[in-house]
Every structure is written in C-alpha cells, then in structure tokens.
N, C-alpha and C positions, 0 to 999 in steps of 0.2 A: 793615778794609774789604775786603781780599783774601779773608779767610775768609768774610765775608758774601756776597761775589760768587760764591765757589766753591759755597757752600750754595745760593744762588739758581740757579746753573747746573745743579747736580745735581737740584734740585727741578723745574726746567723740563724737563730730559731725562726724569725719571721721569714727569712729567705727560704728555709726548708719547708715551712708551711705553705708558702706561695708556690714553691716548686712542685709540691705534691698535690696542689689543688686540682680538682677534676678538670676545669677548663684549661688550665696550663698543661696538664698531661695530654689532653686531646690536641691542643695547639702544637705541642712538641711532636706528637705523633704525625699530625698532618704535615708539618714542616719536614720531618725526617723522610716521610714517604715521598714528598715532592722532590726533595733533593736527590734521593736515591733513584727516583724515576728519571731525573735529568742525567744521572750517571749512567743508567741503562741506555738512554738515547745516545749519550756520548760513546759508549762502548759499541753500540750497533754500528755507528758511523766511524769507528776508529780506523785511522789510516796511519801506519807506521812512518809514512813519508811526511806527514804533517809536521810543521815546526813545533818543537817541544823541548823539554830539558835534555832529551837524548838525541834530537835530530835538529840540526841547523839548516833552515831552508828559507829562501826568500819568497817562495810561492805562498799563495793564500791557502789557509787550511780548508780542507774539504769536509771537516767535521760539521755535522748539522748544528752544533752549538758554538761554532767558531773557534777562536784561539783558545778560549778557556776550556771548551769541551775537548779539544785536541790535547791540551795539557793534562787534564785529569784522566782522560781515557788512557793516555800513554803511561802516566804514572801508575795507574792500577794494573795495566797489562804488564808493564815491566816488573812490577813488584810481585804480583800474584799470578801472572799468566792467566790461564783459563779459570783459575780460582776467583778472579775478579767478578765473574758472573754470579756464582752463588752468594758472594759477599753482598753484591748490590741487591739481589732478590731477597736476601734475608733482611736487609735494611728496610726494604719496602714492606715486607710482611710484618715486621715488628712495629714499624711506623703505623700501618693500618690497624694493627691490634691495639695500639695505644689510642688511636684516633676514634675508632668505632666503639671500643670498650667491650662490654660483656658479650656482644654479639659473636665475636670470634676469639675471645680471650680464654675460652675453656682449655685450649691447648697452646695457643700462641701468647699467653699472658707473659709480658716481658718481666723477667726476673734476673737478678745478677748471675744466678747459676746458668740460666739459659743463654744470657749474653756471653758468658765465659765459654759455654759449650759451643756456641755458634762461632766465636772467634777461633777457638782451638780447632774446631772442625774444618773451617776454611783453610787455616794454616797447614793442617795435616793433609788436607786434600791437595793443596798446592805442592807439598812435598811428594806426595804419591804420584802426582802428574809429572813431576820432574824426573821420576824414576823411569817413565816411559820414553821410548825413542820417539822424538818428534819427527813429523813428516818433513820432506824436503821443502814443502811450500810454507812451512812455519817461518814468519818474517823476522823473528827476534833472535838475537844471539843467545839469550837465555832459553831454558827449556820450557816445556808446557806449563810448568808451575812458577815461572818467573824467577827473579833473583832470589826470593825467599826459598822457594823449593829447591833451587840449585844449591843454595848454601847448606840446607839441611841434609840433602843427599850427599853433598861433598863431605860434610863432617862424618856421616855414616860410613862413607867409603874409606875415609882416613882411619876410622876406628876398626873397620873390618881388615884393612891392610895391616894395621898394627897387630891385630890378633891372628893374622894369616887366615882370614876367612874369605872365601870367594863368593861371588854372586851378590855383591852389595846392592846393585840396582834391583834385583829380584826381592831381596829382603826389604828394601825401602818400599817397593810397591805393595808387597803383601802386608806390610806393617801399617803404612800410612793411609792407603786408600780406604780400607775398611774402617780405620779409626776416624778418618775425616767424614765418611758417610754416616757413621754412627753419631758423631758429634752434631752434625747438621740435622740428622733425623730426630735426635733428642731435643734439639732446640725448637724445632717446629712441631713437636708433640707426636711424632710418629711412634706407633707401637708395633710389636711383633704381631699382635692380633690383626692389625690393619693389613699386613702383608698376607696373612692367612685368608682374610676376607676377600682381598683382591684376587688371590689365586683361586679361591672357590668361585668367585663371580666369573672369572675367565673360563673356568671349566664348565660352569653352567651355561655359558653363552655358546659353547661349541656345538652341542646338539641342536640348539635353535638355529644356528647359522647353517649347519648341514641340512636341516629340514627345509630352510628357506631356499637353499640352492637347489635341492631336489624338487621342490615345488616349482621353482622357476624353470627347471629343465622340462618338467612335465607339461607346463604351459606352452613352452616353445615347441615341444613335439606335437601337441594337439593343434597348435596353430599351423 
C-alpha cells in the first residue's frame, strides 16, 4: 500500500511539473483561445430557432459551426444571456495571455484570483442584465441575463418581498451591474488611473477636433 501511495505521489508531482512547464502553459493558452474564438463565432451566428437542447427542429442549423455550434451557442445564451459575450472574450484574453507570455501578461497574467474575479464578474453582470427590462425583440423566455440572472434576481425579489422592500429590480441593477463591471475590470487589469487617462485624452482631443473643423470650414469658404 505504501509503495502504491509513493508511486501515486510521484506521478502527481510529475504531472504538476509537466502542467506548469512553459511549453504546456503556452499550448493550453493557444487551445483555450482557439476554443473561445470558436465560441464567439457560434455566438455571432446564434439562431434561437436552430435545433438545440431547448428547441426541437427538423431544419438544418444555420449556425456557422453547424449543429455543435448551435448547441453551445444556445447553451451559453440560455444560461448567461448577454453575459455569454464577455465570458467568451475573457476566455480569449486569458488564453492569449498564457500563449504569448510576458508580452501581455503585465496585467492579464492568469491567476486564481483573477479567474475567480472574472467568473464572479460575468455572473454578477448577468444578474444585473436580468434586472433590466428586455426589449420585445428579445427571443428568449429568460431575461437579458439568461437563466442564471433570472434566478439571482428572483431570489432577491423573494427576499425583498419577505422584508417588504419595494424596487427589487432597481436594487438588483444598482447592485450587480457595477459589481460585474468591477470584477471584469479587475480581471483584465483595468485601473482607475486608466479611466482618468482616457478621460484626459478625450478632453485633449476636443480642441484639436474643433480646430480641424474650423480649418475645414475656412478652406471651403476660400474655395
């Protein structure tokens, strides 16, 4: 028994070393980015009428990736709603960070904390989206945040009803939308200073744009 345990421990240590080897990390990153890119393609061509787990149809799927693309696109849209898009884009970003390495890992370096932040951010964003009123053209029975978002908002509504507090949807939107955006922003390495720099750059571009328009008007008048 002790010999088998020792062999198992050595195998586990060897597997951990191999898993963390640089070439394996890069391979995993490339594979993750490719699979997530396929998911984005499936989401772009998503058609709720395609045959899937939620729709029985004898028609051929219109999804660009065929039946499998229709299946996965519908699964993500039903589960997360519009939150499926940031989920797929985050998978691509972290996959590229693992594949390219130090070139873009200064902020996007995959860590367990960032993975947790990205996951919680997407889930919170889906809940916040479900708090919004979906347009009439929305094709799903679930809200904009999918079944997950509807479940979270439903639980919050039950809690507010028990406490006799009104405006549960407003509370959900105010609570979950900023929380989701913060979680995703932290995962991709955004800082408050980045927002300040972007705002300053936008303000600095306004005088230049106005002067360009004025110069253009003068040229037209002279012509």
